[in-house]
N, C-alpha and C positions, 0 to 999 in steps of 0.2 A: 599172600600179599606179594605184589610184584617187587622185585629187587633189581639192582644194577651194580656192575663193577666195571672199572675202566682200566684198560691196558695203555699206559704211556711208555715212551721210550727215551733212552738217553740221547737219541739222535734219529735222523731219518734212516730208513732202510735197515733198522735193527731187527726186523721181523715181526713188527706189531700186527700187520695184516694177517700173516700166517698164524700167529698165536691166537688171534681172535677167531679166525676160521676154524682152527682146531678145537678151541674151547666151545664154540657154537655147536659143533658136531658132538663133542663130549656131553654137553648138557642136554642136547636133543635126544641122545641115546638113553638118557636117564628119564625120559618121558616128560621133560619140561617143554613148555612153549617158549621158544627163544627167538630173539631178534637182535641183529647187529645194529650198531649206531656209530656214525662218525660225524661229529658236529660240523667239522670243516675239513675238506679234502682238497688237494691240489693235484689234478691229473687230467691229461687229455685222453685217457683211456676210459671212456664212459659207457654206461649201459642204459638202455631204454627200460623204463619201469612199466609195471602193469597199469599204473594210473597216468600214463602218458607224459612222463617227465624223464629226466636223466640224473644218474648218480655215478659215483666212481665205480669202476669195474670191481675193485676189491670188495665193496659192500654187496655187489650182486653175487659174488662168489660166496661171501659169508651168509647171505640169505639162502643160497643153495645148501650150504652146510646145515642150516636150520630147517630145511625142508619147506621154505617159504619162497614166494615170488617177490622180487625186489619192489620196494615202493620208495617214493621220494622222501618219506620221513626218515629213511635209514641213512641219508646223507643230505641234510637240509641245505648246506652251503658247499658248493663245488666251484673251485677256481680252475679255469682252463686257460693256461698261459698262451697268449697270442704273440707276445714279444718278450724280450729279456726283462722289460720293466712293467709290462701291463698284462692283465688277465681279464677274461670274461667272467662275470660273477653270476652263477646260477643259484637261485634261491628256491628251495622246495620244488626243484625240477625244472624251473623256468628261468630263462635269461633275464636278469635284472638290468645289468649295465656292464660296461667295460671300464676298468679303472687302472691307474698306475698304483704301484705299491704304496706310495705315500698317501694317496687318496683312500686306499682301502683301509689303512690304519684308522682313518676317521669314520669309515663306514661300519667297521666291525661291531662297535657297541650297539648299533641300531639293529644288527642281525641277531643278537642274543635272544630276542623275543621269539623269533621264528625257530631258532634252534631248540629252545626250551619247549615250545609248542609241539614240535615234532617228537622230541624225546618223551614228553609226558603222554602223547598219543600212543606211541609205541609201548610205553610202560603199562598203559591201561589195558592193552590187548594181550600182553604176554606175561609169563611167570618171571622171566629173566631177560634183561637187556645187557648185552656185553658191548661196552663202548671202546672205541679205538681213538687214541689221541693222534696228533699230527706233529711231526718234527720232535721237539723236545721241550719240556718245561724249564730246562736249564737256559733257554733263550729268554732270560729275565727282562731283557730290554723290550720284549713283546708282551710282558705280563699285563700291562694296563690295557683294559678292553679286550683281553684274551677271550676267545670263544672256543678254542681248540683243545686246550689242555687244562691247566689248573683253574683258569677262569670259569670254564664250564663245570669242572668238578665241584668248585665252590658253590656256584649258582644252583646246581642240581643236587648237591649233597651226595656225591658219589665217591666211594673209596677208590683208591688208585693202587695199581700194582705196576712197578717200574721194570722194564725190560732193558737189559744191556746186551751188547753184541761182542762176544769174545773173539769172533773170527777176525774182526778188524783190529784187535789189539787194544790194550789199555782199559779193559772192562772194569777193573777196580777203580781207576780214576773216573770212568764214566759214571758209575753209581755213587761213589763217595763224593765225587765232585758235584754231582747234581744236588745232593743234599746240602752241600756247603754253600751253593749259590742261591737256592730258592729260599723263600721266607720260612720261618719256623711254622707258620700256620699251614703253608702248603706242604711242608715236609710231614706234618702231622696227618695229612690225608693219605699218605703212603702207608699201606699195610704191609708191604713186603716187596720182594724183587725176584726176578728170574734172570738167570744167565743163559743167553741163547747162542746157538750156532757153534757149540763146542765140537772140535774134531780130535779124535784120539781117546786116550784113557782119561775119563773125567775125574778119576781119583787123584790125578796129578794136580788138580785145582782145589783140592780140599782145603789147603791152607789159605789160598786166596779167597775162597768162599767164606771161610770162617772170619777172615779179616774184614770182609764187607759187612757181615752181620755185626761184628763187634764195633766197627767204626760208625755204622749208621743206626744201630739198634733196631733195624728192620728185620722182619721175618724172611727167611729164605724159602722160596717155593720150589727150588731145584735148579739143576744145571741140565739144559736141554741139548742133546747132541744135534749136530747138523742133520736136517731132514733131506736125504738125498733125492727123494722123489718130488721135491718142490717144483722142479722144472715142468712137471706135468700139469701144474695148475696155472690158470691165467695170471700173468704178471701185470701189475699196475703201472710200473715204471719201465720205460723202454730199456733202461740200463740193466734191468733184471731179466730181460728176455734171453733165455738160454737155448742155444741151438746145438744139438748133438753133432759131433764131428763125423761126417760121412764123406765118401768120395764118389760113390756110384749112384746109379739110378737116375731119375728125372732131376735135372739141375735147375733150380729156381733161385733167382736173385731178387731180394727186396731192397728197394732204395731206402736207406736210413735217413729220412728227412729230419730236419731240425725240430719240427713241431709235429712229429709223427703222432697219429691218434688212432685209437682202436686197433692197435697192432696185435691184439689177441686174435684177430682174424687169422693170423699165421699159425696159431697153436696146433690146430688139428693136422696141418701139413707137416709141422715139425715132428709130430709123433709117428708119421708114416715112414717105415724103414726103407721104402722104395724111393724116398725123396731126399735129395741133398739140398737144403735151403741155407742160403747165405744172406746175411744182412750187411749191406755195404756201408762202410763208414766214410766220412768226408775224405776226399782225395783218392779213394779207391776206384779204379775204372771198372766198368761192366765187362766181365770176361767175354772172350769170343765164344768159348764153349759153354754156352748157357742156353737152356731151352725156353724158359719163361722169365720175363721181368715183371715184377709186381710193383706198381706205384701205389703205396698205401694211402690211407686217410691222413689228413693234416688239419691242424687248427688254424692254419694261415696259408690258404691256397696260393695266393700271389706271392707271399713272402717265401714260401718253400719252393715255388717255381723258380724264383731268383736263386735260391740256395742250390737247387738241382742244376741249374745252368752253371753256377760257379764251380761245381765239381766236374763239369764237362760231360755230365750224364746225358744231356740233350743230344750231343753229337754221338755218343755211344749208342743211345736208343735208336737213332735213325740208322746207324750201321747195323744194329741188331735186327731191325725190321727188314732192311735190304737183304740180309742173309736168310730171310724167311723165319726169323724168330718171332715168338709170340709175346704180347704185352697185355697185362690185365691192370686196369686202373680202377681203384675202389674209392668212391666218394670224392675227396679232394683230388686223388690221383686221376679219377675219371675227368674231373673238370680241367686238369692240366693237359690232358690229351687232345683237347679241342683246339679250335682256331683262336679263340680269345676268351678272356675272363674279364667281365666288366663289373665294377663295384662303384656305381655312381653316387651312392650315399656314404661311402667310406665305412662300411660295416666291419670289415676285417682289417682295416688300416686306412691309409690315405686314399681318398676317392680317386678313381682313375680306371684305366684299362691296361691289361697286360696281354701281349700275344701269347697264345698257347703253343704247345709242341707241334700242333698241326698234324697229328697222327689219326685224328678222327675229325670228320666234317660236322662238328657241332660247336656251339658257343654257349657260354654260361653267363647269366646275369645274377649277381648277388641280390637277395631280397631280405627284408627284415623278418619275414615269417620263417620260423624254423620248423622243419618237419621232424617229428619225433614219434615213431610208431613201429610196432612189431608188424611183420607182414608174412603172408603166405604167398609163395611165388611158384611159378611154373617155368622151369628152364627150357627154352625152346629147342636148343640144339640136341639135348639128351632126352627130352620128354620126361624130365625128372621134377618131382615136387620137392620143395625145400622151404624152410622157415628162416627168416632173417629179421633185420631191423634197419630202419633209416634214421639217421641223426645228422642233419645237414641244413645249411642255408643254401640258397641258390637254386635256379631252375636252368636245366640244360635242354636245348632244342637244336635241331638241325637234320639234314638229310640222312645221316647215318643212324638216327633214332628210328628210321623206318626198318632197319635191321636190328630189332630189339634183342637184348640179352635174355629177358624174361618177361613174363606177364604177371602183373600184380593187380588184383581186384579188377580184372578185365581190361586193364590199360597196359600198353607196352612200357617196359622199363629198360633203361640202358641203351647202349649203341654198339654197333659192330662195324668194322671197316669192310670195304668191298671184298677183300680177300679172306676175311674172317680171322685174321691174325692179331688184330688189335681190338680189345673189348673194354668197354667202360660200364660201370654199374654203381649205383648208390647203395647197393644192398650189402650190409655187413653181416657177418656170422654165417655165410653160406657154407663154409667148409665144415661147420659143426655137424651138418647133416650127412650121415654116413653114406646114404644112397647117392646124393649129389656128388660128394667127394670121390666116391668110387667111379662114377660115370665120368667126371671131369678128368681124373687121372688116366682112365682108360683111353680117353681121346688122344693122349700123348704117349700111349704105349706103356704106361706105368701101371703095375698091379697094386691095387689097394690092399691093405693088410686085413681088411674085414673086421677090424676092431670097432667097437662103439666108442666114439669120443666122449659122449656124456657119461657113459658107464665108467670110462677110464677116470674121469674127474671125480665121480662119486666114490670109486674105489680108493683113489688117492686121498680124498677127504677122510675116509674111514681109516686109512693107514696113518694119516696125520693124527687123528684122534687117538689111535692106539699108541702112537709114539709119545704123545703127551701123557697118556695114562701111565705108561711105564716109567717115565723119567721125571715127571713133575708131581707135586702134591696138588692134584686137581681138586680133590675134596676140599682142601684148605682154600684154594682159589675161589671155588664156588661158594664156600661158606663165608668168605669175606664180603660177598655182595650184600647190599642192604637197600 
C-alpha cells in the first residue's frame, strides 16, 4: 500500500531539498518505487519535464535520485518571481497567470484541487512519496488556504518531519518555537525532527538535542553533519550557488542578474578544474583579464537588461568585445544581446520596447506561447552532438541567425556575430554533455577534466544517501510514512 511522509523546515534554505533528495535515494536503494513531491515551489530555476511542462529544478534532481524522469505532477504549483511583488504561476507544468502576492493569497485555495490530484496520481504509481514543504509552517499568518505545508499535510493526511538548520544558529528556538506558534492540531502531525548542517563534534549538541525532545515531545531522528559535497549538486536558489576558489585556467565571468534563471547551466563548468568561474554581484565591474562573459537566463529580460545597465555592465561588455573577448548569451541573455526586445502585449511587464546591447544583429518579440521542450542538437562549430532543453517565451530573428549556433530538428538555432566572438542560444543544459563541454573548452585552449558530469551527480547522490544512513535514523523516518 502506497505511503507518504513530508519534510518541512523551520525556515527557507534549511536543507529540505537536500534531505528529500537523499531520502529518495535511500528508499530507492531499498528496492522501493519512490517519487518526490513538492506542492508549491518558488524558483526561477526550472526543469523541463518528460510530459512537456516545467517544475522546480530541485524536484528534477529528486526525481533523478529516485531513478525517475521528472513529471509535472512532482511539483504541481511553481511560482516564478518576475518582480519583487509579482510572480508567474505555473500549474501542472503550464503557465496559468501572473499575479501579485496579495492576489495569490486569494488564488491558493483554488489550487489545492490540482495539488491533491497530482499527489494522488503519484501515490497511485509508487510505493512511497516523499514530500517537501516550502518555507516554514511557523508562518502561521499564511496558514489559511495553505497548500505548501500544514494545509497540504492536513488535506492529504501526511505525517510531517521538521528539519532545523543549526548552521545559521538558534536551532533550539527554531524547533521549539515552531511548535509554540502552530496549532495543536498541526503540531500533532509532526512525528519528529532532524537537526541539519552541524559542523564539528555532534556530541557537543547532546544536551541541546535532549532539550528539544523534552520541550516538544517529538522524536529525534538525528543530527546530520554538514554535507561537504552539496556544491556538486544543482542548486535551486542562486544564493546557494557555490563556486570553488581558483585563480588559473580559463577565466569565465557570469553576470549575476537580479532574476537569474536556470543558473544550473553553470554547474558543469564550475566542476572543471581548468576553469575559474566568477559570478558578479551588483556593483562589481567585469574584469579586464577575463576570457568569456556569460549572460545567463532570466525571468524578466527587459527588467534585467535595465539592471545590467545599472551596474555599468553594458559599457564593460562593449570594452570586453573590443579587446577580442568572447560573450555567450543563453535564453534571456541571448535576447539581451540583440538590437531590441519588444513586448507589445506586456507579457513580462509593462508593454513596450527596450533597446538591446547591440552585440548581435537580431531582435526579439515576446509572444504568449511558451516553448518547453527537450532537444537534440548539433553544434555546428565543433561538429558535436548534445542534448539540452528550451524554456522561454519570445522569438528571435535577424541576419546573425544565418550564422547559427546549432541545428535542432533540422532548423538553425541561435546566432553568431560576424567575427564569431558573440554567440546567443536558447539552449539550456548544453554543458552537461561531456563531449560538447570538452570541445567548447578546447576552443579556448582549456583542457577538460574528462569527467562525466551526470556520473558525478549520481555519485554525489549516493554519497548523500550514505551520509544520511550513517547519521540519521532513516529506518524510523521511512517507517513514519503512512
